[in-house]
C-alpha positions in Angstrom: 9.6 42.8 37.3 9.1 42.3 41.0 11.3 39.2 41.1 14.0 40.9 39.1 14.0 43.7 41.6 14.1 41.3 44.6 17.0 39.4 42.9 18.9 42.7 42.5 18.3 43.5 46.2 19.5 40.1 47.2 22.7 40.4 45.2 23.4 43.8 46.9 22.4 43.0 50.5 23.8 39.5 50.6 23.4 38.0 54.1 21.4 41.0 55.3 18.7 40.4 52.7 16.5 37.9 54.6 16.3 40.0 57.8 15.8 43.2 55.9 13.1 41.8 53.7 11.3 40.2 56.7 11.4 43.5 58.6 10.0 45.5 55.7 7.4 43.0 54.8 5.9 42.9 58.3 5.3 46.6 58.2 2.4 45.8 55.9 0.6 44.9 59.2 0.2 48.7 59.8 -1.6 49.1 56.4 -4.0 46.3 57.3 -4.7 47.8 60.7 -5.4 51.3 59.2 -7.6 49.9 56.5 -9.7 47.9 59.0 -10.2 51.0 61.1 -11.3 52.9 58.1 -13.9 50.4 57.2 -15.2 50.2 60.8 -15.5 54.0 60.8 -18.0 53.6 57.9 -20.1 51.1 59.8 -20.2 53.1 63.1 -20.7 56.8 63.2 -18.4 58.2 65.9 -16.6 61.4 66.6 -12.9 61.9 65.7 -11.9 62.2 69.3 -13.4 58.7 69.9 -11.6 57.1 67.0 -8.2 58.7 67.8 -7.6 56.7 71.0 -8.9 53.5 69.3 -6.5 54.1 66.4 -3.7 54.8 68.9 -4.3 51.5 70.7 -4.6 49.6 67.4 -1.3 51.0 66.0 0.6 50.6 69.3 -0.5 47.0 69.7 0.3 46.4 66.0 3.8 47.7 66.6 4.2 45.4 69.6 3.0 42.5 67.5 5.5 43.2 64.7 8.4 43.4 67.3 7.3 40.1 68.8 7.1 38.5 65.3 10.6 39.7 64.4 12.0 38.5 67.7 10.5 35.1 67.3 11.3 34.8 63.6 14.9 36.0 63.3 16.3 32.7 64.8 14.5 30.8 62.0 16.6 32.5 59.3 20.0 31.8 60.9 20.6 28.8 58.6 19.9 31.0 55.6 22.4 33.6 56.9 25.0 31.0 57.5 24.7 29.7 54.0 24.9 33.1 52.4 28.0 33.8 54.5 29.7 30.8 53.0 28.7 27.6 54.9 27.7 25.7 51.7 28.4 22.1 52.4 25.7 19.6 51.7 24.1 19.6 55.2 24.2 23.4 55.5 22.6 23.8 52.1 19.8 21.5 53.0 19.2 23.3 56.3 19.2 26.7 54.6 16.8 25.4 51.9 14.5 24.0 54.5 14.5 27.2 56.5 13.7 29.3 53.5 10.9 26.9 52.3 9.2 26.7 55.7 9.7 30.4 56.7 6.2 31.6 55.5 4.3 28.8 57.1 6.3 29.0 60.4 5.6 32.7 60.6 1.9 32.1 60.3 1.6 28.9 62.2 3.8 29.8 65.2 2.7 33.4 65.7 -1.0 33.5 64.7 -1.9 34.1 68.3 0.1 37.3 68.4 -2.2 39.5 66.3 -5.3 38.0 67.9 -4.3 38.4 71.5 -2.0 41.4 71.2 -3.9 43.5 68.6 -7.5 42.3 68.0 -8.8 41.7 71.5 -7.3 44.9 73.0 -8.5 47.0 70.1 -12.0 45.5 70.2 -12.2 46.2 73.9 -10.9 49.8 73.3 -13.6 50.3 70.7 -16.3 49.7 73.3 -14.6 51.7 76.0 -14.0 54.9 73.9 -17.5 54.8 72.2 -21.1 54.5 73.3 -21.5 51.2 71.4 -23.5 48.5 73.1 -21.6 45.5 74.5 -22.8 43.1 71.7 -21.0 45.3 69.1 -17.8 43.6 70.3 -18.7 40.5 68.3 -19.0 42.1 64.8 -15.9 44.2 65.6 -14.0 41.2 66.7 -15.2 39.2 63.6 -14.2 41.9 61.2 -10.8 42.1 62.9 -10.3 38.4 62.5 -11.0 38.7 58.8 -8.3 41.4 58.7 -6.0 39.0 60.5 -6.7 36.3 58.0 -6.1 38.7 55.1 -2.8 39.8 56.8 -1.7 36.2 57.3 -2.3 35.3 53.7 -0.6 38.5 52.6 2.5 37.7 54.8 2.6 34.1 53.5 2.5 35.0 49.8 4.9 38.0 50.2 7.4 35.9 52.1 7.2 33.1 49.6 7.9 35.7 46.9 10.7 37.3 48.8 12.5 34.0 49.6 12.5 32.9 45.9 15.8 34.6 45.0 17.4 33.0 48.0 16.0 29.6 47.1 17.0 29.8 43.5 20.6 30.5 44.7 20.6 27.7 47.3 19.2 25.2 44.7 22.5 25.4 42.9 24.1 23.6 45.8 21.4 21.0 46.2 21.0 17.6 44.5 18.7 17.8 41.5 16.1 15.5 43.1 15.8 17.4 46.4 12.2 16.8 47.5 10.0 19.5 49.0 9.0 17.2 51.9 9.3 20.0 54.5 6.3 21.8 56.0 4.6 24.2 53.7 1.0 25.2 52.9 -0.5 22.9 50.3 -1.8 24.5 47.1 -5.3 23.3 48.0 -5.3 25.4 51.2 -3.8 28.4 49.5 -6.7 28.4 47.1 -9.4 27.7 49.7 -8.0 30.4 52.1 -7.3 33.1 49.5 -10.3 33.0 47.2 -13.1 33.0 49.8 -11.2 35.6 51.8 -11.1 38.0 48.8 -14.8 37.7 48.3 -15.6 38.1 52.0 -13.5 41.3 52.2 -15.1 42.6 49.1 -18.6 41.9 50.6 -17.3 43.6 53.8 -16.3 46.7 51.9 -19.4 46.9 49.7 -21.6 46.4 52.7 -19.8 49.1 54.6 -20.1 51.6 51.7 -23.8 50.9 51.2 -24.8 50.8 54.9 -26.8 53.7 56.3 -25.4 54.6 59.7 -28.9 55.2 60.9 -29.7 51.5 60.4 -30.8 50.1 63.8 -28.6 47.0 63.6 -25.7 47.4 61.2 -24.1 44.4 62.9 -26.8 42.1 61.5 -26.3 43.5 58.0 -22.6 42.9 58.3 -22.9 39.3 59.5 -25.4 38.4 56.8 -23.2 39.9 54.1 -20.2 38.0 55.3 -22.1 34.7 55.6 -23.5 34.9 52.1 -20.2 35.9 50.6 -18.4 33.1 52.5 -20.9 30.4 51.3 -20.9 31.4 47.7 -17.1 32.0 47.4 -16.3 28.8 49.2 -18.3 26.7 46.8 -16.6 28.3 43.8 -13.2 28.0 45.4 -13.7 24.3 46.0 -14.6 23.8 42.3 -11.6 25.9 41.2 -9.2 24.0 43.4 -10.4 20.7 42.0 -10.1 22.0 38.5 -6.5 22.9 39.1 -5.4 20.1 41.5 -6.8 17.1 39.7 -4.5 17.6 36.6 -1.6 18.4 39.0 -2.3 15.2 40.9 -2.2 13.2 37.6 1.2 14.8 36.9 2.5 14.0 40.4 1.5 10.4 40.1 3.1 10.1 36.6 6.3 11.8 37.9 6.5 9.2 40.7 6.1 6.4 38.2 8.8 7.8 36.0 11.1 8.1 39.0 10.6 4.4 39.6 11.6 3.6 36.0 8.1 3.3 34.4 8.5 5.3 31.2 5.3 4.0 29.6 3.2 6.4 31.7 0.7 8.6 30.0 -1.0 11.6 31.6 -4.6 12.2 30.5 -5.0 15.6 28.9 -8.3 16.7 30.3 -8.1 20.5 29.8 -7.2 22.8 27.0 -5.5 25.4 29.2 -1.9 25.6 30.4 -2.3 22.5 32.5 -3.4 20.5 29.5 -0.3 21.7 27.6 1.8 20.8 30.5 0.3 17.3 30.5 0.9 16.9 26.8 4.5 18.1 27.2 5.0 15.6 30.0 3.8 12.8 27.8 6.3 13.8 25.1 9.0 13.9 27.7 8.1 10.4 29.0 8.1 9.1 25.4 11.6 10.6 24.9 12.8 9.0 28.1 11.5 5.6 27.0 13.4 5.9 23.8 16.5 7.0 25.6 16.2 4.0 27.9 16.0 1.7 24.9 19.2 3.2 23.6 20.8 2.9 27.0 19.9 -0.7 27.2 21.4 -1.3 23.7 24.4 0.8 24.8 24.9 -1.5 27.8 24.4 -4.6 25.7 27.0 -3.8 23.0 29.4 -2.0 25.3 30.5 -3.0 28.8 28.4 -1.2 31.3 31.4 -0.1 33.4 32.9 1.5 30.4 29.6 3.1 29.4 29.3 4.6 32.9 32.9 5.8 32.7 32.4 7.4 29.3 29.2 9.2 30.6 31.0 10.4 33.8 32.8 13.7 34.3 36.1 11.9 34.9 36.3 10.6 31.3 39.4 11.9 29.5 39.0 11.6 25.7 42.8 12.2 25.3 43.6 8.9 27.1 45.6 8.0 30.1 48.7 5.8 30.9 48.0 3.3 33.6 49.1 -0.1 34.8 46.7 -2.9 34.1 46.5 -6.7 33.9 45.3 -8.1 30.6 43.5 -11.4 30.3 43.3 -13.0 26.9 41.0 -16.1 26.4 40.7 -18.2 23.4 39.1 -21.5 22.4 41.5 -24.4 21.6 41.1 -25.9 18.1 38.0 -23.7 17.4 39.0 -23.3 13.7 38.4 -27.0 12.9 35.1 -27.0 14.7 33.9 -23.9 12.9 34.8 -25.4 9.5 32.6 -28.5 10.1 29.6 -26.9 12.0 26.7 -24.8 10.7 27.1 -21.0 11.1 24.2 -20.8 13.5 25.7 -23.6 15.7 29.0 -21.7 15.8 27.4 -18.5 17.0 25.2 -20.4 19.5 28.2 -22.2 21.0 30.2 -19.0 21.2 27.3 -17.1 22.9 27.0 -20.0 25.4 30.7 -19.8 26.1 30.6 -16.0 26.6 27.5 -16.3 28.9 29.8 -18.2 31.2 33.0 -16.2 30.8 31.8 -12.6 30.7 30.0 -12.6 34.1 33.1 -14.0 35.7 35.2 -11.1 34.3 32.6 -8.6 35.5 32.4 -10.2 39.0 36.1 -9.7 39.5 35.9 -6.0 38.5 37.2 -6.3 34.9 35.6 -5.4 31.6 35.6 -7.0 28.2 37.8 -4.8 25.9 36.9 -6.6 22.7 35.6 -9.9 21.3 38.0 -11.4 18.8 36.2 -14.2 17.0 36.4 -17.2 19.4 38.3 -15.2 22.0 38.1 -12.1 24.0 40.4 -9.6 25.6 39.6 -8.4 29.2 41.2 -5.6 31.2 41.5 -5.2 34.9 42.5 -1.8 36.2 41.1 0.5 33.6 39.0 2.6 33.4 38.4 1.9 37.1 41.8 1.8 38.9 42.4 -1.0 41.3 45.6 -1.9 43.2 45.0 -5.7 43.0 44.3 -5.9 39.3 46.7 -8.8 38.8 45.0 -10.9 41.5 41.6 -10.2 40.0 42.8 -11.2 36.5 44.3 -14.4 37.7 41.3 -15.4 39.8 39.0 -14.7 36.9 41.1 -16.8 34.6 41.1 -19.7 37.1 37.4 -19.6 37.6 36.4 -19.3 34.0 38.7 -22.2 32.9 37.4 -24.3 35.7 33.8 -23.6 34.8 34.3 -24.2 31.0 37.0 -26.9 30.9 35.5 -28.9 33.7 37.0 -32.4 34.1 39.0 -31.9 30.9 41.0 -29.1 32.5 41.1 -28.0 36.2 39.2 -30.5 38.3 36.1 -28.9 39.7 32.4 -28.2 39.0 32.9 -27.0 35.5 29.8 -26.2 33.5 31.4 -27.0 30.2 30.5 -25.9 26.7 30.1 -28.5 24.0 28.6 -29.2 20.6 27.7 -32.7 19.8 30.7 -34.8 20.7 33.1 -31.8 20.6 33.8 -30.2 23.9 35.2 -26.7 24.1 38.4 -26.1 26.0 39.7 -22.6 26.6 43.2 -21.3 27.4 43.9 -18.1 29.2 47.0 -15.8 29.3 47.6 -13.0 31.8 50.1 -10.2 31.5 50.6 -7.0 33.5 52.1 -3.7 32.3 51.5 -0.1 31.5 49.1 0.6 28.6 47.4 3.6 27.1 43.7 3.6 27.8 41.3 5.8 25.9 38.7 6.3 23.2 40.2 4.9 19.9 38.5 5.3 16.5 37.3 7.8 14.0 34.6 8.7 11.5 32.1 9.0 14.3 32.8 5.5 15.7 34.9 5.2 18.9 35.8 2.3 21.2 37.3 2.5 24.6 40.3 0.3 24.5 43.8 -0.3 25.8 46.9 -0.4 23.5 50.5 -1.3 24.2 52.9 -4.3 24.3 51.2 -5.8 27.4 48.1 -6.5 25.3 50.1 -8.3 22.6 52.0 -10.3 25.1 48.8 -11.6 26.8 47.6 -12.9 23.5 51.0 -14.6 22.8 51.0 -16.1 26.3 47.6 -17.7 25.8 48.9 -19.3 22.6 51.7 -21.0 24.6 49.1 -22.9 26.7 48.8 -25.3 23.7 52.5 -26.2 24.1 52.5 -26.5 27.9 49.0 -28.1 28.1 48.0 -25.6 30.9 44.7 -23.9 31.2 46.3 -20.6 32.5 49.7 -19.0 32.1 50.9 -15.7 33.5 54.0 -13.7 32.9 56.7 -12.8 35.3 55.3 -9.2 35.4 51.9 -10.5 36.5 53.6 -12.7 39.1 55.5 -9.7 40.6 52.2 -7.7 40.7 50.3 -10.3 42.7 49.4 -9.2 46.2 48.3 -12.5 47.5 50.0 -15.9 47.6 49.3 -18.1 44.7 51.0 -21.5 44.1 52.8 -21.1 40.8 54.8 -23.5 38.7 57.6 -22.1 36.5 57.3 -23.3 32.9 60.5 -21.7 31.7 61.3 -18.9 29.2 59.5 -18.8 25.9 60.1 -16.9 22.6 57.0 -15.1 21.8 56.1 -13.8 18.3 56.8 -10.1 18.0 58.6 -9.9 21.4 62.3 -9.3 21.4 63.3 -11.0 24.6 62.1 -14.4 25.9 59.4 -14.2 28.6 59.2 -16.3 31.7 55.9 -18.0 32.2 54.2 -19.5 35.2 51.2 -21.8 35.6 49.0 -21.6 38.7 48.3 -24.8 40.5 44.8 -26.0 39.7 42.3 -25.5 42.6 38.8 -26.8 43.1 35.7 -24.6 43.5 35.3 -23.2 47.0 39.0 -23.2 47.8 38.5 -20.8 50.7 40.2 -17.8 49.1 38.4 -14.5 49.8 36.6 -13.0 46.9 37.8 -9.5 46.0 35.9 -6.5 47.3 33.6 -4.9 44.8 35.0 -2.0 42.8 32.9 1.2 42.7 31.2 1.5 39.3 31.7 -2.1 38.3 29.3 -4.9 37.9 30.5 -6.7 41.0 27.8 -9.0 42.4 26.3 -12.3 41.7 26.5 -13.8 38.2 22.8 -14.1 38.1 22.4 -10.3 38.7 25.0 -9.6 36.0 23.3 -11.8 33.5 19.9 -10.2 34.4 21.3 -6.7 33.9 22.4 -7.6 30.4 18.8 -8.6 29.5 
């Protein structure tokens, strides 16, 4: 109910809310002062005309202390006011959040001296001047006033923490979800150790005051004994209570850090049957769910290109598709059909997997993604879903590298790794074409695949088939040649009739180059698997 009311006031007052709440909250200091004077009047029997000047001094100094607190604290809430007025960029939001989080502790830590030196000491001295109390009465009066200061400090802290909650809830909408509370604040341990004993001490103070006979020769002694006993007993119980609460919370904190580091096998021991025990059990259920999700995510990344997976999960994914210019690379194994007819099924699969272990990381390193595997071949796309201006260069470089690595001495001279089975050595051909395609989620019946469709895809497959006629490892179309941004040495192979294509297509063969030809590698594309092949293979498990 209280938080609902504060939220309502915050919505109405806007940027005036922090200063208004702070000003009103500090007025509670007057109630603490009046209550302390009332308790002291029970301890010491004095005339009204003696207490009136003491009360006047106490209230006047309290008013001065409140003004000083406000004057020193208003600058601390400026970041909050700026944020409420509309300065809500990332840096301003963090500053406002930090100011609201640290406001309670800053008020206590920076200004604790104000009530002691401005209120307590002058009022304690006034109590001796305006009464006939002996000089040593200063110490119990001063001690009781310090207890009141402690009570007031805890009260201010908790009330400011409550009052800033509506503001912090609002600010959190502009913060990253993993914003850490690494700013200065009072730890929960100290809240418990400060609040619980103080409550018991004040209770003992009040009970002792009400039960003390003013004719007692030394009421100060009774007061000090009561406070000492209450402090000792309540402190012991408070320590035990804090451990009972903080140990399960500590287990949860440790487990949370481990989950943040990727360890989803964490299990929090359920050591209590209260709400903290239920929270630990719920955390274990959540961790188990995250572990299951991670397994699905790993499988998702294994059976679907990670770049495409990240794009599908991103906010920029358009299920209706998009038209974009890409370069398509089609790779196929030469004379694979005859090999598959003679080899065992497991040998066929093993050789294909060995081939793709070489080819796929090359595609990823140049910023492309595998659109689909088609038997002994594959279709790769450069420029979708991640747009890149040099997609043709990337596709051609990927084709040159993978053919060099697979074909070895049989094809482009270099340090090819080669893929073979017995006496049969695989040799691949690659065709590259550039054009506008439609990229999007294709499928139905609950099964979708991110793919590209259009004539450029079909042309790339037909171009690869021509490599059998020209005895080239790589062929590119005239459209890809025009899209190249860097100089490549190309040899024109002439115009070819392609199946399903109306007009003949001019094809070009890049001049073979050895490994380490000195050409700069393309810059990584955000969101791709750019990086070392070893890292890519490791990411795929």
